[in-house]
ZANU-296408 format. One record per residue (C-alpha): residue number from 1; residue in three letters; x, y, z. Coordinates in pm, whole numbers, plus 32768, in hexadecimal, padded with zeros to 4 digits. Layout:
BEGIN
 pos code    X    Y    Z
 NUM  ALA    X    Y    Z
...
% end
This chain:
BEGIN
 pos code    X    Y    Z
   1  MET E480 C694 AE05
   2  LEU E3D9 C743 AF38
   3  LYS E4BF C81C AFAD
   4  HIS E3FD C93F AF4A
   5  PHE E2C4 C8AA B00C
   6  PRO E25F C962 B173
   7  LYS E2FB C88F B28A
   8  THR E231 C792 B358
   9  GLY E1F9 C7C7 B4C2
  10  VAL E1BB C93F B496
  11  VAL E09C CA06 B52B
  12  TYR E060 CB21 B428
  13  GLU DF84 CC5D B42C
  14  HIS DE11 CC5D B397
  15  ARG DDF5 CDB2 B330
  16  THR DC84 CE00 B2C5
  17  ARG DCCA CF14 B1A5
  18  ASP DD8A CDEC B0F3
  19  TYR DC25 CCDF B139
  20  PHE DB57 CE2B B0CE
  21  ILE DC2E CE65 AF89
  22  ALA DBF1 CCF3 AF20
  23  GLY DA4C CCD1 AF7B
  24  PHE DA75 CE45 AEBE
  25  THR DADE CE07 ADA3
  26  PHE DA6C CC92 AD83
  27  PHE D8F2 CD48 AD83
  28  CYS D943 CE3F ACB3
  29  VAL D9BA CD62 ABA1
  30  ALA D87D CC48 ABAB
  31  VAL D7B1 CDB6 ABA1
  32  CYS D842 CE48 AA7E
  33  LEU D864 CD1E A998
  34  ILE D6F0 CCDC A9E8
  35  SER D691 CE27 A9AB
  36  ASP D790 CE03 A880
  37  ALA D6D0 CCD9 A7EA
  38  ASN D594 CDCE A739
  39  ALA D63A CF0C A761
  40  THR D667 CFF0 A648
  41  LEU D7B4 D0C2 A5FC
  42  GLU D747 D1D4 A70D
  43  LYS D712 D109 A82F
  44  GLN D84E D065 A7D8
  45  ASN D8FF D1DA A7D3
  46  ALA D840 D210 A929
  47  LEU D8B9 D0C0 A9AF
  48  GLY DA18 D155 A96B
  49  VAL D9DD D28B A9ED
  50  CYS D97C D1E3 AB2E
  51  GLY DAA5 D0E8 AB25
  52  TRP DB87 D204 AB32
  53  VAL DAF3 D2CD AC4A
  54  PHE DB2C D14D AD1B
  55  LEU DC76 D11A ACC0
  56  PHE DCE6 D263 AD2A
  57  GLY DC23 D25C AE5D
  58  LEU DCDD D121 AEBD
  59  LEU DE17 D170 AE7C
  60  LEU DDDB D284 AFA8
  61  GLY DE6B D1C2 B052
  62  GLU DF90 D10D AFA2
  63  ASN E115 D1A7 AFC3
  64  HIS E1C7 D1EF AE80
  65  GLU E242 D0C1 AE1C
  66  VAL E104 D03B ADF2
  67  ARG E079 D129 AD42
  68  MET E17F D14E AC4F
  69  GLN E14B CFB5 AC1B
  70  VAL DFCE CFCA ABF5
  71  LEU E020 D120 AADD
  72  ILE E0ED D030 AA54
  73  ALA E013 CEF1 AA33
  74  VAL DEF3 CFED A9A5
  75  ILE DFFC D05B A86B
  76  PHE E050 CF03 A838
  77  ALA DF42 CE67 A831
  78  THR DE78 CF55 A77D
  79  ILE DF8F CF35 A65C
  80  GLY DF7F CDB9 A6A6
  81  GLU DDF6 CDC7 A671
  82  HIS DDC6 CEAB A511
  83  PHE DEFC CDCE A49A
  84  ALA DE4F CC4B A527
  85  SER DD12 CCC1 A4BC
  86  PRO DCC2 CDB9 A3B2
  87  PHE DDD1 CD6C A2F1
  88  MET DE20 CC12 A32C
  89  GLY DC9C CB77 A387
  90  GLY DD38 CA88 A47E
  91  TYR DBC4 CAF2 A534
  92  THR DAF1 CC1E A4DE
  93  TYR DA0E CCE4 A598
  94  ARG D89D CD08 A532
  95  PHE D8E5 CE7C A47C
  96  GLU DA33 CDDF A42F
  97  ASN DAC8 CEE4 A4B5
  98  VAL DB5B CEFB A612
  99  PRO DA92 CF7C A70A
 100  ALA DA9E D0D9 A7F8
 101  TYR DA95 CFF5 A90F
 102  VAL DBAF CF19 A8CF
 103  PRO DCF1 CFD7 A8FA
 104  PRO DC6A D04E AA51
 105  GLY DC13 CEE8 AA71
 106  HIS DD84 CE5F AA41
 107  GLY DDD9 CF1B AB44
 108  MET DD05 CEF8 AC55
 109  VAL DD33 CD75 ABF4
 110  TYR DE98 CDD4 AC4B
 111  LEU DE72 CE53 AD7C
 112  THR DD77 CD2E ADD3
 113  ALA DEAF CC51 AD9F
 114  VAL DF58 CD2C AE81
 115  ALA DE99 CD48 AF8A
 116  LEU DE42 CBBA AFB5
 117  ALA DF9F CB61 AF86
 118  ARG E00D CC2C B0B8
 119  SER DF07 CC00 B1C0
 120  GLY DEF1 CB2A B2D0
 121  PHE DDFE CA07 B233
 122  PHE DEDB C9D2 B0EE
 123  GLN E045 CA0D B19D
 124  GLY DFC5 C91A B2C0
 125  PHE DF3C C82A B1EB
 126  ALA E03E C830 B09A
 127  ARG E07F C6D5 B07B
 128  GLN DF0D C644 B092
 129  ILE DE9D C75E AFB3
 130  ALA DFA2 C6F8 AE9B
 131  ALA DF6E C587 AEC5
 132  PHE DDC2 C5CF AE84
 133  VAL DE2B C6A7 AD32
 134  VAL DF35 C5B0 ACAF
 135  ILE DE3F C4A7 ACFA
 136  VAL DCD2 C56E AC9A
 137  CYS DD7C C617 AB3E
 138  GLY DE24 C4C9 AAC9
 139  LEU DCDD C417 AAEC
 140  TRP DC78 C544 AA30
 141  SER DD8D C51A A911
 142  ILE DD60 C3AE A901
 143  TRP DBF2 C38C A8B5
 144  GLY DC39 C49F A7A6
 145  VAL DD00 C3B2 A6DE
 146  SER DC5A C282 A75F
 147  GLY DB76 C283 A63F
 148  LEU DA20 C2C6 A72D
 149  PRO D9D2 C46D A6C6
 150  GLU D982 C4AF A575
 151  GLN DA8C C5A8 A565
 152  GLY DBCD C529 A580
 153  ASP DCC4 C5A8 A665
 154  SER DE5B C594 A621
 155  VAL DE6B C6DD A658
 156  GLY DDF9 C6BA A78D
 157  ALA DF0D C5B1 A7F5
 158  LEU E018 C65A A77D
 159  LEU DFAF C7A6 A84C
 160  TYR DF9B C6AD A994
 161  CYS E10A C667 A966
 162  VAL E182 C7CE A93F
 163  PHE E0BF C828 AA4A
 164  LEU E17A C6EC AB2D
 165  GLY E28D C7D9 AA9F
 166  TYR E245 C92E AB2C
 167  LEU E1C2 C852 ACA8
 168  PHE E2EB C77B ACBC
 169  LYS E41F C848 AC56
 170  GLY E370 C9AC AC72
 171  ARG E3C4 CA9A AD9F
 172  SER E256 CAE4 ADD6
 173  PRO E1C2 C997 ADD6
 174  MET E095 CA26 AEB4
 175  VAL E03D CB7C ADB1
 176  TYR E027 CA0C ACB5
 177  LEU DF79 C97C AD83
 178  ALA DE48 CA83 ADD0
 179  ALA DE69 CAE6 AC6F
 180  PHE DDC5 C990 AC14
 181  PHE DCB5 C9D9 AD0A
 182  ILE DC55 CB08 AC63
 183  THR DC97 CABE AAF1
 184  THR DC05 C986 AB33
 185  TRP DABC CA36 AB9F
 186  LEU DAC0 CB27 AA9A
 187  GLU DAEF CA65 A975
 188  LEU D9CE C969 A9FC
 189  ILE D90D CA88 AA27
 190  GLY D93D CB3D A8E6
 191  THR D955 CA0D A812
 192  ALA D7FC C97D A87C
 193  MET D759 CAD9 A85A
 194  GLY D7CA CAF8 A6FB
 195  THR D890 CC2B A746
 196  TRP D9E3 CB7E A67A
 197  ALA D9FA CA4E A601
 198  TRP DB4B C9BA A598
 199  ALA DB7A C93B A450
 200  PRO DB69 C7AF A419
 201  ILE DCC3 C7A3 A386
 202  ASP DDFB C86E A3E7
 203  PRO DE41 C963 A2E1
 204  VAL DFC2 C951 A356
 205  LEU DFF7 C7BE A398
 206  SER DEC7 C72D A2AB
 207  LEU DE4B C671 A3EF
 208  PRO DCF8 C64A A478
 209  GLN DCB3 C708 A5C3
 210  GLY DBCA C6EE A68E
 211  ASN DAD3 C831 A6D6
 212  PRO DB68 C89C A7E0
 213  PRO DCA6 C7E0 A7E3
 214  SER DCF7 C71A A919
 215  GLY DE29 C7BA A930
 216  VAL DDFF C903 A8C1
 217  ALA DE68 C994 AA34
 218  ALA DFEE C98A A973
 219  TRP DF80 CA93 A8A8
 220  TYR DF35 CB71 A9EC
 221  CYS E043 CAE4 AA8C
 222  LEU E10A CB93 A998
 223  VAL E08E CCF6 A9BF
 224  ASP E0BB CCA9 AB31
 225  ALA E244 CC46 AAF2
 226  VAL E26A CD8C A9F8
 227  ALA E1DB CE91 AB30
 228  MET E29F CDE7 AC4F
 229  MET E3F4 CE07 AB5B
 230  GLY E395 CF34 AAAE
 231  ALA E335 D015 AC07
 232  PRO E498 D034 AC8C
 233  PRO E572 D07F AB8C
 234  VAL E45D D197 AAF2
 235  LEU E423 D219 AC87
 236  ARG E5A3 D232 AC7D
 237  ALA E58F D2F1 AB35
 238  LEU E4AE D3D4 ABA4
 239  LYS E556 D438 AD13
 240  ALA E6DC D45C AC41
 241  SER E5EF D560 AB36
 242  LEU E536 D602 AC4D
 243  GLY E671 D63D AD20
 244  SER E763 D6DE ABDA
 245  VAL E60C D7C6 AB9A
 246  PHE E636 D80D ACE0
 247  VAL E7BB D84E ACE5
 248  SER E791 D8F4 ABBF
 249  LYS E6AF D9FC AC0D
 250  SER E781 DA68 AD28
 251  ILE E8BE DA7B AC56
 252  PRO E830 DBF4 ABFA
 253  GLU E7C1 DC66 AD29
 254  THR E931 DBED ADB4
 255  SER E9C8 DCAA AC8E
 256  GLN E8D9 DDFE ACE3
 257  SER E928 DDF5 AE86
 258  THR EAAE DDED AE0A
 259  GLU EAC4 DF10 AD15
 260  SER E9EB DFD6 AE3C
 261  GLU EAF7 DFA8 AEFB
% end
């Protein structure tokens, strides 16, 4: 069950960059969502521009694979946002749109999950962090279906079970653990500030869901999984395509030199 977790008894390297990415994103998420609580549409667009600038800046020090993962995460998550929010009504933003800062925000959130997952702290205390997340999210889910909250959360309990599947069966459990922290942070702030609100009844399952659902990290884990699985084949396809372009360009030159001889 824990075969994909880091090995115990190993001293892992602490890189300042990993902690900077995480701290910067946590800070930006809070500032952005609080600022958007009463923002105009123009201010939302300005926040979106800032988000793209920050994302590109953070990606400068990453390798091609991570950059491709972030690109896929942004594309997949943005499509999912438009489907789940304006189309399905699973949750609704203040202007009933997908704010301009959401696509780059998803990129920063994914990059933060990757940075935390590879950090010395997460690698060294993987099992302790996993136990903490399982217990905290589990208690949150139990509370959601206990009848105590005014808005029930059956969907959150189902998502929590899905999250456990990602955590213990997936190939990148550390990324999913890190995703829990950053996504819980943004969901709690965003819903508390009224930046968006989850529908009391899920439009697909017709079950009550919290605002936010307790296992909401599972949705973000799906984005993470698609990004990590999709990046290698896309990079291979690009490499093969670029290689064939270079080969095709060299053929006329070879033919021309042969004819001149």
